TORFI-97669 format. One line per 2 residues: for each residue x, y, z of N, C-alpha, C. Coordinates in nm, 4 decimals. Atoms other than C-alpha are relative to their C-alpha. Last residue first. Layout:
X Y Z X Y Z X Y Z; ...
END
This chain:
-0.1420 0.0326 0.0145 4.7157 6.3483 7.1262 0.0798 0.1205 -0.0220; -0.0656 -0.1103 0.0677 4.3648 6.3832 7.2629 0.1484 -0.0302 -0.0065
-0.0876 0.0499 0.1062 4.1933 6.0571 7.3470 0.0571 0.1137 -0.0836; 0.0593 -0.0478 0.1241 3.9192 6.2233 7.5547 0.0837 -0.0369 -0.1217
0.1419 0.0290 -0.0001 4.0049 6.0192 7.8626 -0.0653 0.0422 -0.1318; 0.0195 0.1419 0.0260 4.3780 6.0195 7.7911 -0.1488 -0.0328 -0.0116
-0.0454 0.0270 0.1371 4.3923 6.3977 7.7603 -0.0218 -0.1460 -0.0366; 0.1000 -0.0567 0.0910 4.1804 6.4393 8.0736 0.0376 -0.0290 -0.1441
0.1207 0.0814 -0.0102 4.4068 6.2012 8.2665 -0.1077 0.0495 -0.0957; -0.0278 0.1271 0.0673 4.7221 6.3743 8.1429 -0.1235 -0.0904 0.0024
0.0032 -0.0250 0.1435 4.5748 6.7117 8.2402 0.0291 -0.1269 -0.0794; 0.1388 -0.0258 0.0405 4.4979 6.5847 8.5904 -0.0097 0.0218 -0.1504
0.0690 0.1289 0.0021 4.8474 6.4357 8.6286 -0.1454 0.0161 -0.0431; -0.0514 0.0711 0.1177 4.9979 6.7711 8.5317 -0.0673 -0.1358 -0.0124
0.0652 -0.0614 0.1158 4.7733 6.9437 8.7868 0.0456 -0.0680 -0.1289; 0.1393 0.0446 0.0047 4.8848 6.7005 9.0571 -0.0734 0.0563 -0.1216
-0.0007 0.1403 0.0405 5.2523 6.7600 8.9776 -0.1420 -0.0536 -0.0103; -0.0256 0.0010 0.1450 5.1905 7.1361 8.9939 0.0023 -0.1437 -0.0519
0.1248 -0.0373 0.0679 5.0316 7.0931 9.3386 0.0190 -0.0020 -0.1520; 0.0958 0.1095 -0.0166 5.3320 6.9041 9.4763 -0.1276 0.0288 -0.0789
-0.0465 0.1129 0.0801 5.5737 7.1595 9.3329 -0.0945 -0.1182 0.0076; 0.0318 -0.0325 0.1388 5.3666 7.4423 9.4798 0.0450 -0.1108 -0.0938
0.1430 0.0276 0.0174 5.3876 7.2737 9.8206 -0.0431 0.0308 -0.1434; 0.0209 0.1443 -0.0124 5.7668 7.2658 9.7968 -0.1460 -0.0368 -0.0226
-0.0485 0.0622 0.1231 5.7884 7.6223 9.6662 -0.0213 -0.1514 0.0022; 0.0976 -0.0319 0.1048 5.5704 7.7472 9.9523 0.0410 -0.0652 -0.1313
0.1207 0.0786 -0.0260 5.7912 7.5666 10.2012 -0.1072 0.0234 -0.1040; -0.0294 0.1382 0.0372 6.1049 7.7131 10.0441 -0.1207 -0.0906 0.0232
-0.0010 0.0051 0.1462 5.9553 8.0629 10.0656 0.0290 -0.1412 -0.0496; 0.1397 -0.0104 0.0433 5.8743 8.0103 10.4315 -0.0102 -0.0082 -0.1515
0.0634 0.1279 -0.0323 6.2298 7.8930 10.4967 -0.1459 -0.0012 -0.0448; -0.0467 0.0968 0.0996 6.3680 8.1956 10.3144 -0.0615 -0.1381 0.0239
0.0653 -0.0332 0.1259 6.1518 8.4255 10.5285 0.0421 -0.0968 -0.1106; 0.1407 0.0400 -0.0131 6.2617 8.2526 10.8462 -0.0748 0.0275 -0.1298
0.0038 0.1461 0.0138 6.6259 8.2815 10.7365 -0.1444 -0.0516 0.0103; -0.0286 0.0309 0.1404 6.5831 8.6550 10.6808 -0.0070 -0.1508 -0.0247
0.1175 -0.0245 0.0830 6.4105 8.6990 11.0177 0.0227 -0.0371 -0.1460; -0.0460 0.0398 0.1331 6.6912 8.5422 11.2170 -0.1173 0.0109 -0.0975
-0.0426 -0.1178 0.0779 6.6331 8.7224 11.5485 0.0616 -0.0368 -0.1346; -0.1450 -0.0089 -0.0163 6.6153 8.4002 11.7557 0.0601 0.1096 -0.0888
-0.0290 -0.0244 -0.1405 6.2408 8.4419 11.7991 0.1495 0.0132 0.0256; 0.0304 -0.1398 -0.0286 6.2047 8.4751 11.4226 0.0299 0.0357 0.1455
-0.1022 -0.0855 0.0599 6.3884 8.1473 11.3688 -0.0265 0.1474 0.0276; -0.1239 0.0184 -0.0761 6.1647 7.9655 11.6163 0.1100 0.0903 -0.0554
0.0172 -0.0696 -0.1280 5.8548 8.1127 11.4541 0.1263 -0.0113 0.0840; -0.0076 -0.1438 0.0262 5.9778 8.0067 11.1103 -0.0166 0.0799 0.1285
-0.1401 -0.0370 0.0180 6.0482 7.6550 11.2353 0.0161 0.1490 -0.0267; -0.0677 0.0139 -0.1290 5.6946 7.6232 11.3695 0.1462 0.0425 -0.0118
0.0433 -0.1085 -0.0886 5.5414 7.7630 11.0492 0.0687 -0.0067 0.1361; -0.0577 -0.1276 0.0436 5.7492 7.5410 10.8230 -0.0398 0.1123 0.0945
-0.1445 0.0016 -0.0264 5.6652 7.2277 11.0198 0.0635 0.1325 -0.0372; -0.0216 -0.0047 -0.1447 5.2932 7.3057 11.0258 0.1487 0.0068 0.0330
0.0403 -0.1299 -0.0528 5.2755 7.3917 10.6572 0.0266 0.0136 0.1482; -0.0999 -0.0968 0.0460 5.4737 7.0857 10.5497 -0.0322 0.1381 0.0560
-0.1215 0.0228 -0.0787 5.2488 6.8682 10.7645 0.1101 0.0967 -0.0399; 0.0217 -0.0571 -0.1332 4.9367 7.0210 10.6088 0.1242 -0.0161 0.0873
-0.0025 -0.1452 0.0160 5.0686 6.9480 10.2594 -0.0195 0.0690 0.1347; -0.1367 -0.0395 0.0318 5.1479 6.5904 10.3560 0.0115 0.1513 -0.0110
-0.0777 0.0052 -0.1234 4.8092 6.5465 10.5259 0.1454 0.0402 -0.0235; 0.0452 -0.1129 -0.0818 4.6296 6.6644 10.2131 0.0789 0.0049 0.1304
-0.0568 -0.1193 0.0620 4.8350 6.4208 10.0058 -0.0385 0.1251 0.0791; -0.1374 -0.0121 -0.0478 4.7493 6.1386 10.2436 0.0673 0.1237 -0.0564
0.0030 -0.0801 -0.1226 4.3815 6.2014 10.1686 0.1399 0.0178 0.0575; -0.0390 0.0763 -0.1168 4.4356 6.0782 9.8131 0.0046 0.0909 0.1228
-0.1092 -0.0626 -0.0703 4.2485 6.2504 9.5389 0.0253 -0.0783 0.1286
END
């Protein structure tokens, strides 16, 4: 696993949390919630790609077709 991937996920979390706090302070709670949901979806997409790569590696290693 690449350490840059961990930093990318952490950066997304930090940016989303800061922007959500700013939006909540400006009384835009709905937008903050949508932003948080978008951040979760982005990180989930990254994790799903990693899981797919893991399954492809396992399939290749055991020569499953």
